[in-house]
C-alpha positions in Angstrom: 266.0 208.1 -11.3 267.9 210.4 -9.2 267.4 211.6 -5.6 268.3 215.3 -4.7 269.9 215.7 -1.4 270.1 219.4 -0.2 271.4 221.2 2.8 272.8 224.3 4.0 276.1 224.8 6.1 275.4 227.7 8.5 277.0 229.4 11.6 275.1 228.2 14.4 275.7 231.2 16.7 273.4 230.1 19.4 274.2 226.3 19.4 270.6 225.2 18.8 271.6 222.8 15.9 269.0 224.5 13.7 269.3 227.5 11.4 267.7 230.7 13.0 267.2 234.2 11.6 270.5 236.0 11.2 272.7 233.0 11.2 274.6 233.2 7.9 275.3 230.6 5.5 279.1 229.4 5.3 280.7 229.4 1.9 283.6 227.1 0.8 283.0 224.2 3.1 283.5 220.7 1.8 280.5 218.3 2.4 280.7 214.6 1.7 277.9 212.1 1.1 278.8 208.4 1.5 276.3 206.1 -0.3 275.0 202.7 1.3 277.8 200.9 -0.9 280.6 203.1 0.7 281.1 205.3 -2.4 281.8 209.0 -1.4 280.8 212.1 -3.3 281.9 215.6 -2.3 280.9 219.1 -3.1 281.7 222.6 -1.8 279.0 225.0 -0.3 278.1 228.0 -2.3 278.0 231.6 -1.4 274.9 231.2 0.8 276.2 227.9 2.4 273.8 225.7 0.3 274.8 222.3 -1.4 273.3 219.8 -3.3 273.9 216.3 -4.4 272.2 214.4 -7.3 272.4 210.6 -6.2 271.2 207.6 -8.1 268.3 205.7 -6.5 270.4 202.7 -6.4 272.9 204.3 -4.2 270.4 203.9 -1.3 270.1 200.0 -2.0 273.3 198.7 -0.5 273.9 197.2 2.8 275.1 200.4 4.7 273.4 203.7 5.6 273.7 206.9 3.5 275.7 209.5 5.6 276.4 213.2 5.2 279.3 215.0 7.0 281.2 218.3 6.7 285.0 218.3 6.6 286.3 220.2 9.7 288.1 223.4 9.3 290.7 224.9 11.9 289.2 227.3 14.4 285.6 225.9 14.0 283.7 223.4 16.4 280.9 221.3 14.8 277.8 221.6 16.7 275.6 219.0 14.9 275.6 216.1 14.8 276.6 216.4 18.4 280.2 215.4 19.0 281.0 215.8 15.3 280.9 212.8 12.8 278.5 212.2 10.3 274.7 212.2 9.9 272.6 209.2 8.7 270.1 210.4 6.1 268.2 207.3 5.2 267.3 203.9 6.8 266.0 200.7 5.5 267.1 201.3 1.9 264.5 203.9 1.4 265.8 207.2 -0.1 264.4 210.6 1.1 262.0 212.4 -1.2 263.6 214.6 -3.8 264.3 218.0 -2.4 264.6 217.0 1.4 267.1 219.3 3.2 269.7 218.1 5.6 
């Protein structure tokens, strides 16, 4: 069975690390998901900044953590995760429920 991991890349105008009213989605950004075995998948955000990955359940069963990150663009500063880098989305080999947004 597959797990759906969804998210939305947005312009965090107030630096809160959370989407607020009036903060637009950002199209055309590359988002990467690295599974627990080190395999990386990528996608590009849609017109509203949304993205989604269909990930096989067994991708969460390896020795590492599943991580998600954006590829940086010149002229932009990543607010969250703080200091840049990637965000772990699962621990202990248990995938998120289908449809969880990151």
